[in-house]
N, C-alpha and C positions, 0 to 999 in steps of 0.2 A: 415220911414218904417211904413206901415200900417199893423196892426195886428187885426185879428178877433178872439175874445174870445167867445167861445160857453159855455154859462152857467153864470147866474147872481147871483150865490150864493156867499158865503164868499170868496171862492177861486177865482172865476171869477172876482169879483169886486176888490179884492186886487191885482189881476194880472193887471187889467187896471190901477190902481193907480201906481203900480210899473213900468209898461212900460211907462206911461206918465211921471213919475219922471225922467226916463232915456232919455226922449226926443222923444219917439216913439208916434205913432198915433193909440191907441187901440180903438176898438169898441166892445161893449158887446151885445150879443144876448141872450135872455132868452125866454124859451118856455112858461112860465106862462104869462097870460095876464096882470098881475099886481104883482109887488113885494110887499108883505105884511109882517107884523111883526108876523110871525107864528113860532111855534117850542117851544122848552123848553130851558134848560140851556146848556151852553158850557163853558169850561175852556180854557183860553189862557195862556200858560206857558210863563215864562220870555223870552225865546228865540223868541217867536212870538211877545210878547209885545215890545221887542226891535225893531223888524222890523216895526211894526206899528208906533212906536214912531219916527223912522227915516223917516217915510213917513209924519210926522207932525200931527199925530192923537192922541197924548198922552192926550191932554186936553179933546178931545171928548170922548175918552175911559173912562177917569176918571169920566166923568159926567154920564155915563150910567152903569158902572160896579162896582163890589165890589172886593177889594183885600183880598182873604183869607190868613190867616197867618199860618194855621196849617192843615196838613193832619193827620187824626186820624183813624187808623184801629182798629176795635172793634169786639168782638165776638157777638154771637146771643143774649147774655144777656145785651149787651151794655158796657161791660168792655173793657178798652183799652188794646190792645196787642202790639201796636207800634205806634209811632207818629214822625213826622218830621216837621220842620218849612218850610214855603213856601215863595217864592218871596223875598221881601226885608228882611224879618225876617231871611231868610237863607243866606243872603249875596249877593244876586243878585243886580245889579244896577237898575233893572226894576222890577215892581211888577208882580205877577200873578193876573189874573182877572177872576172872575166868572160873567157871563153876560147872559141875555136872548138872544138866537140866533137871534130872529127876530129883536130886537133892534140893535144888532151889524150889521145885514145885512142892515137895514135902514140907520145906520150911514155911512156905506161904500157907499151905493147908493147915499146919499146926497153929500158925498165928491167927488165921480166920476162925478156927474152931475155939481157940482160947478167948478171943475177943468177942466173937459174935454168938458163941454157943455151939455145942456138939452137933446140933441138927442144922447148922447154917449151910452146910454143903450136902446136898442129896445126890447120891450116885445112882447109876442104873436107870436114869430118866432120859429117854430119847425124845428130843424136841420134834414136834410134828407141824404145828402151825400156831399162829396167834390171830387174835381179832381185837380191835381196839375201838373204844368209844371216846366221847369227850371227857369221860370221867376215869378211864383206866384201860388196862390191857389184860386180856385173858390169854394165857399160854396153855397149849395142850401138849401133853407128853404121853409117851407110852412107857409104863413100868416094865423094864426088860425081864424082871424076875417073875412077876405075876401075870404079865400080859394084859394088865388092866390099864385103862386110861387114867391120867392124873391131870387135874386142872389147877392152875396157879393164877391167882388174881393179884395184880400189882398196879402201882401208879405209873411205872416205867419198865420197859423191857430193853435189856442190853444184849446184843448178839456178840459174844466173845468166843465163838465156836469155830475159829480157824479158817483156813483157806477154802474149805468146802462147806462154809457156813450155811446151815439150813435157814437161819434167820435172813441172811442176805438173799438166799434163793427165793424166799417169799417176796422180798422187796423188789427183786430184779429177776422175775421168773424166766425171762428170755435171754439171760446172760450166757455167753459162751463159757466153755470150761476154762480152767486156768491155762495160761500160755507158758510154753517151754521154749528154751533156746537151744535144745539139743544136748545140753550138758547134764550129766548125771553125777551125783556125789556118792562116793563110797565112804561111809562114815563109821569109825570105830573108836574104841578106847582100849588101851593096853598098858601094862606095866612096862616101863622103860626108864633107863637112867635119864636124868634131866639133860636137856640139850642146851648148848651155848651157856648162858648165865643162869639158867633155871627159871628165869622170869621173862622170857621172850615169847612173843607170838611170831611164828615164822611162816611167811607165805613165799613159796618158791615157784618158779616157772614164769608164766607170762599171761597169755590170753585165757579166757574161760575155756575149760575143757583140757587145759594143759597146766594145771596148778596142783601143788601139794601144800597142805596147811598142817601145822602141828603146834600145840601148846599144852602146858601142864594144867590139870584141874585139881590135883591133889598131890601134896608132898609125900615123899617116902615116909613110911612108919619108923624107919631107923636111918641112921646116917649113911649106911652102906646099901640101903634098899633102893627100890625103883619108884619113881613117881608114876602117877596115873596120867597118861598122855592122851589127849584128844587128837585125832588126826582125820584128815579129809583128803581123798584123792579125787580129782575131777577127771571124768572120762567123757568122750563125746560119742553119741550114738546117731547123730544126724538131727536136723532141726525138727523133724516131725515124728521121729521114731519113739514109741512108748518104751518105758523100761521093760526089759524081759521079765516076765512073770508078774508084772504090775509094780507099783511103787512100794518101797519097803521090802523088796525081796532080799533074801539072805545071800551074801556073797561068800563063797568059800575061801579058805585061807590060800589054797592053791591059785585061785583066780586072782586074789589080791596080790600074791607074790608076783604073778605074771604081769599084772598091771603096774607094779612098782619097779619091775626089773630094769626099765630104761632110765630110772632116776639114779644119779650118782651124787648123793649128799653125804659128805664125809663125817658129819657130826651126828648122824642118826643111823641106826641099824634097821633098815626098812624091812628086811626079811623077818627079823625078830618082832617088829611091830605087827606085821600081818599074822604071824603065828601065835602071838600072845593075846590077840584080841579075842575076847569071849564071843563076840558076835560082830559081824560087819554087814551093814545094810546099805542098799542103794536107793537113793531118792532123786527124782528129777528136779532140776532147778526150775522153779515155776514162779509166776506172779500173775496178777490180774490187772486189767486196765483200770486206771483211776475212775472212781464213780463221781457223778455230778452231785450226789447227795448221800450222806450217811443217815441223817435223821428224818424220820417221817412221823410227825405227831409225837407220840409217846414212845417210839421205838427208835433205837439207834444202834450203830456198830462201832466196834473198836478192835484194835490189834489186827491180827491176820484176817479176821473177818472183814475188816474195812480196807486194809492196805497191804496185802501180801506182797513181798518184794524179794528180788534176788539178794542173796546173802553177801553183798558187797559192803564193805565198811562196817560189818558187825553191828548193824543198826536196827534190824527188825524188832527183836525183843525189847530193846531199849526204848524205841518209839512207842511200843505198845504200853509200856509202863507209864510213860509221860501222858499218853491218852487218858489213862484212868484218873490221873490227878487233875487234869484239865476238866474232865467230865464232872467230877465231884465239885470242883470249884465253880463251874458254870451253873450246875443245879442249885448250889447253895446261894448264888447271887440272884436267882430269879424266884419269884413266888409261883410262877407257872412253869411246870416241868417241860411243856412244849417249847416255851421260850428258852429255857435252859439248854435243852438239847439242840435247838437251833444255834445258840451262842457257841456251844461246843463244836458244832459242825463248821461254823465260820472260822473259828480259831485254828482247829487242827487239820481239817481236810486239805486246804490248799498247801500248807506247809509239808505234810507228809506225802501228798501226791507228787510234789516236786522231787522228793527223795526216791520214790518208786521209779520215776522216769530217769533220774540221775543214775540209779543202780543199773538200769538197762544199758547205760553207756559206761559201765564199769565202776562208777563212783570213784573212790580214791585209788582203786586198783588199776585205774588208767596209768598210774605211775609204773607199775611193773610190766604192763603190756607195752608201753612206750619204750621202756628200757630193753625189752626183748627185741623190739624192732630196731632200736638204736645200737644194739650190740654191747650194752654196758650202761653204766650210770648216766642219767640224764644230765645235761648242762646245769650248772649251779642255778638254783632258784626255781626251775621248772617244776620239780617234784613238790617243793614247798607250796608253790602256787596252787597246784592241783589239790593237795591235801587241805590247805586252808579254805579254798573255795567250797569243798565238800562239807567241811565242819561248819562253815558259815551258813550254808544251805540247810544243814541239819539243826541249826541253832545250838551248836555244840562247841564253839570255840571256847577257849579258857575264859575269856572275858564274859561271853554270853552265859556260860554255866555258873560262873562264880558270882555274877552280879544281878541276875534277873530276879524279879520279885518272886517270893514263895507262892506256890499254889495251895499251901495250907490255909484253911479257913477256920474261923472260930467254930467250935462244935455247936451244932444246932440241937434242939430238943428232938427226941425221936419222932415227934409228930410234925416236925417242921416241913 
């Protein structure tokens, strides 16, 4: 079975690896002319690390990522209001990882090209439209280098092309633009000494638009050196205001220093963090309303193309990785790809839609918002109850991750 995957990001590349492991023939198309190590930090939760490990990537992940041991919620003065262990420290059989998004993407790209062949990822192809029949799907692309049309025929088409998915736009031509909550994220990476124990993810502040996040994504090269720190400052521009100069605008160091000036966190030098960041970019916090369907005949969606969500609970990328494994499993269980995509839709969509809606209500970060209102740590048990409810909703409690049946399927023949 031939599968065209539109989008060469983390979701699209992991989709190709998952489909190949199940015996299918995936091909990835990417609009960018070159896949480069750009971006900032991302967290992979244990349920995603399990799936990548079952794809044989555990060693590669460990070589480029750091395993945080603790999540620490703190107030604006830096005092702890709630903490919990992460990854193996919490009892998972797999670690949690913090990693530079670009390094993760290049790791996945190398694995795809090694396993599927050097031509398995084609760049510079801008998706335009698809048409499907009972026998297959024809996708139309524009070659950005030559300006010529490119046609790709496959048995299945997967839209993994992000929050502004062109595949989704054809399936839902009258959908509204992504929704924002007025919060914008200033995101950067900088060399800075480790904070706290060097393996903590710190979230300080309270409600959205008044939070600061920091965690390491690379250890120092020497014992006396600086770690590579990922950091995020949330600012609020109003519920309907677009980001100045559009999404992804560059924030100056002076602007970042001014935004960080009101924060008093004794365990981190915020001025140095702003000045040492090679680039700081602003992105609006956006999601989309859950869809009634992802799969239409031989076409489906996954990752941010299917379920973009607010970044509460560090869950968006991890859920995208789980999508890819379930998709391959469902296609392998059905002789008819239409039935396989329908099965995938029924398994994944309701579960992930619930996370999208939970993240609109702050997800596990309800803990820090309530603590701000409360004026300190919540009464015993309340924070644990919020965190456990969110993990259960995400199918990511220790018991759920450690004991659920594997999505790995016996490898099929290439013509399967």
